N, C-alpha and C positions, 0 to 999 in steps of 0.2 A: 268884104268888108273883115276887119280883126276886132277883137275886143278894146283896142286901143284908138277905135273910130270915133273921132269927135261927135258931140251932140248934136251939131248944125249938120253932119254928112248921114247922121244915121237918120234925123228929122227929114233931110232932103230925099233919102231914097223911099221913105213912109208917107211922102206926103199924098198919093194917091192911091185910096183902096180900091184894088181888084178882084175881090172877093166874090165869086160867084153867088147869086141870092143874097149878099149881103149877110151870111152866116158868120159866125166866129171861127178865125183862125187858130187851130190846135194842133201844136207840136206834141207827141207824144214820144217819149223815148223808152225804149224797155217793149213795143208795141209790138211783139211779134210772139208773146205767150203770156199766161197769165193774168195778172191784174191791169199790167199795161195794154194788153191785148183787149180785155175787158172795157177798159175805158177809152178805146179809140173807138169801140162797137159802140158806146153810150151815145159819145160826143157826134157820131153818124148818123143815128138816131133822131137826135137833134139838130141835123142840119150841118154840121161843121166840115170846115175845108181843113182838113187834114193832109199834116207832114207826118211820117211812121220812120222811125230808127231803130233799128236794134242790129245785132252782129251779124244774124241768119239774113241772106237776101231771100232764101226759099220761104222760109215760114212769114219774112215781111210781105212778100208777095201774096201769100194766102189770105193774112189778117189785111192787107188792101180790098182784096175780093170780099172779105165778111162787111167791112166798113162801107163798101158801095151798094151790096145788097141791104146793108141796113139805112142807107138812105143819106151817105156825105155826099154833099155838093162837087165834092173834088178830095182825089186821094194821090198824094206824091209819096213816095218810096225813098229812103235814103239810108242806105248801109253803114252802120257807123259804131265805134267802139266808142262810150263816155272817156275812156282813157286817153283817147286821141285828143286834144284839142282843136285842132284843123278840122278833122271828120264831126265833131261837134260843131264847130263855127260854120261847115257847109251846110250844115242839114237847118241851122237858122238862117243864113244866107239863103237858101231854097225857100223856107216858106216866106220871108220878107221881098227875095225876087218873082216868088210866083204869083203871092197874093197880096201885097205890095204892104204888110203888117204883119203883127204877132200878138194874136189876142190873150190866148193859153198855152201854158205851157206844163205838160205833165211828164214829170220824171219816175219811173218805174222801174228802172235797172237795178238789179241787184243778183247777189251769186249768194251763195250759202256754203259751210262747212260744217262737218260734225265729226268732234274728236276732243279728247284731255287736250288742254294748253300745251302738254310738254310730247304728245302725240300727233299735233298737225304738223306738215312739215310748212316750214318759214316760208317758206316762197307760197304754198296755199293761203297761209295768215295774210301775209303782204296783200295777197293780190284781189282777196276779199272783204278787206279794209280798205284799199283802196278804189275800189268799183265803187263803194258806197261814199267816201269821205273825197276822196280825187275827184271822182265821177261826178259827185255834184257841184264841187268847188269849177268844174269845168263848163258844164250845162250853166249855173249861174254867172259866170265868167262872160259865155257867148250871149246870154240872154239879157242880162240887164242892162246893157247898152240902149238895147231898142226900147225896152219897156220904160227906161227914164227919158229917152227921146218923145216916146209917146206920151209921157208922165199918165200911164195906163196899164193895167194888164194883169194875168194873174200867174204866179207858179203854184204848183200843187206837186207836192214829192209826197210819193208814198212810202211812210216810215213802219215800223212795227211796233206791235206791243213791247218787242224785245229791246226797243230804245228806252224803256222805263225799269224794266227787270232784268236780271240775270238767271241764265239755267247754265247747268254743267254741261261738257262736251257742245257747247254754242258759244266759244267765248269768241272766235273769230266774227259771227254774224253779230253777237252782242256787241263788241267793241267796234264797228262798222257802224252798227244802228245809233248809239249812244253818239261816236263822233258826228254823223250825218246831222241830228237832231243839234248838237251845239252847236254846226256850220248854220241850220237851219236858222236857229233861234236869235245868232247873231246878225244876220241877213234882215229878221224882222225890225229889228232894233236900228240898222243902220239906215232901213228906207221908212220911216217913220214923217218925214219932212214931205212923202208924196203918198198922200191919201188915197189914191187911186190904181197904187202899185202893190199887191197883195202876193205873201206868201203864207200858204198853208199846209201843214203836213196832215195827212191822213194815217193813224195808225191801225190796221187790222191785228185782230188776233188769229188763230189758226183758220186758214183758206185753201179750199183745195185748188190748188194749181200745182202745176208740174214741177216749181221749183223743186219739193221735197229727193222727185225721184232723178234730178240732175244735179243734186246738191254733192261735192264731197265729201267721202267719209274716210274714216280709220276704223269705223267701229264694228266692221264687219257685216252690218247692216244699214238700211237704211231708213229714213223718218218719214213721218206722217204730221199730218195738221193737228196737233192736239184737240179736243172737245173744248167748246162748242166750237162746228165749222162753219165757217161761212161759202159762200159763193163768191168768186171773183167779180159776179154781176152785182151782188149788193156792195161789194168794197166800192167798184165805178159808179155807183149812184150815188156814192157819198165824195166820191172825188169828185165828179161833176157837179156836185150840189153846192161844192165848196164855191164856184166862180160867182155865184147868187150868195152867199153867207160865207165870207172866208173866216179862217180859225186858226189860231198860231197852232194848235194841236186838236185833232179832232179822232177820238178813239172810236174806232170802228169796231164795235164786238161789244155786248151787254155787261160782259163779265171782266173786259179790261180794267174798271175804275176799281173793281172791288179785288182782283190780282195785285193791283199796283197798291193799293192801301194796304195787302197784307206784307207786302216786300218791303213799303217804307216804316209800318206800324209794328209788326210783328219780325223781325227779321231772322231770329231764331226759330221760330216756326216753320216760316217760309224756307228756310235754308233745308232745314230737316225732311220737309217733304216735297220740294220740287223735283230732287233727283226722280226718287222714287217714283213719283207721278208723271214726270217725264219718261220715264223707261216703260211703263205701263202704259200708258197714253200716247207718247207721241213717238214711239218707235214699231218699225215693222215688226215681222216674226221672219222675215225674208234672210239670208245670208250672202252677202256678195263682196266680191273682192277689194283691197283699197282702190279708191278710184279719186282723181280729181274731177273727176264730173264736168259741168260745164264752165269751171272756173276761170280756165283759160281760152277756151273755144268754145261756142255754142255747138249744142246738139239737136240739129235739126229734127229729127225722129221723135223727141221727147219734148217740143215746143208743142203747146196746145191754149185753148182759152182756160181748160180746166182740167184738172189730176185725176184719178183714179178715185175718189172720195166723196160720199155724199156730204152735202152742206146745206145750208139754210138762207 
């Protein structure tokens, strides 16, 4: 099945639900680590049948074991990169071919880089932005024909507080998340004629995931989540709850609205404070050489549900 498949062809392919136990069929992209893995486990606890997608086949198998232990009705694994449209389409085809339909899509795949705009390697900047923007486009392009043919379904994209504010030395990630949110909001407008097809975004603040240790950096040190720090399980519950309660953009962090208000209403004050506060509360005191982290390839040894930080 391709993105150009006609609605009638898709409807025929989805005619007979085959989900074990009748639970939701959930496709989780970015399922091997962090919020994506926590979301997969959360849906597993709710009895879903899962198709897990990430670049790392090794840690994807570990995530699948976690989901089975949590109570998933069934688990399929599809190693794929969101920047490869054919691989994304293959994951969607696995879901519909195996389970007969697709109820929920969780898109949590992302990469991050630290460095001033003029210091970040152009290819690193491009890859961070492409993973969020082009990767999300590829996910939408592969899943929307199925959801339109079904005339129902949910897409939940893990966004970020940094889709609504900016921060120095995080220009690549900020650009990626602002662009991704623009794509999400446009799609929400385009789907207004389908009241049972929903696209939601969940925007966490600092979350104790391994992304900070896996990020590219030219700063000479790594980052860590700024307080207040949340657990990926807490964010995953917000992701899963969007199925029953869709939202255009759900801030997952009680200080997020305050920070956003400061950015919008008092920009001179925000600009004066954000850099020093980020250096004190969002940067580690370690020393590392310049690295591209997991921007171009996964680092399986650093993938897990949680990072090395305490969260609430």
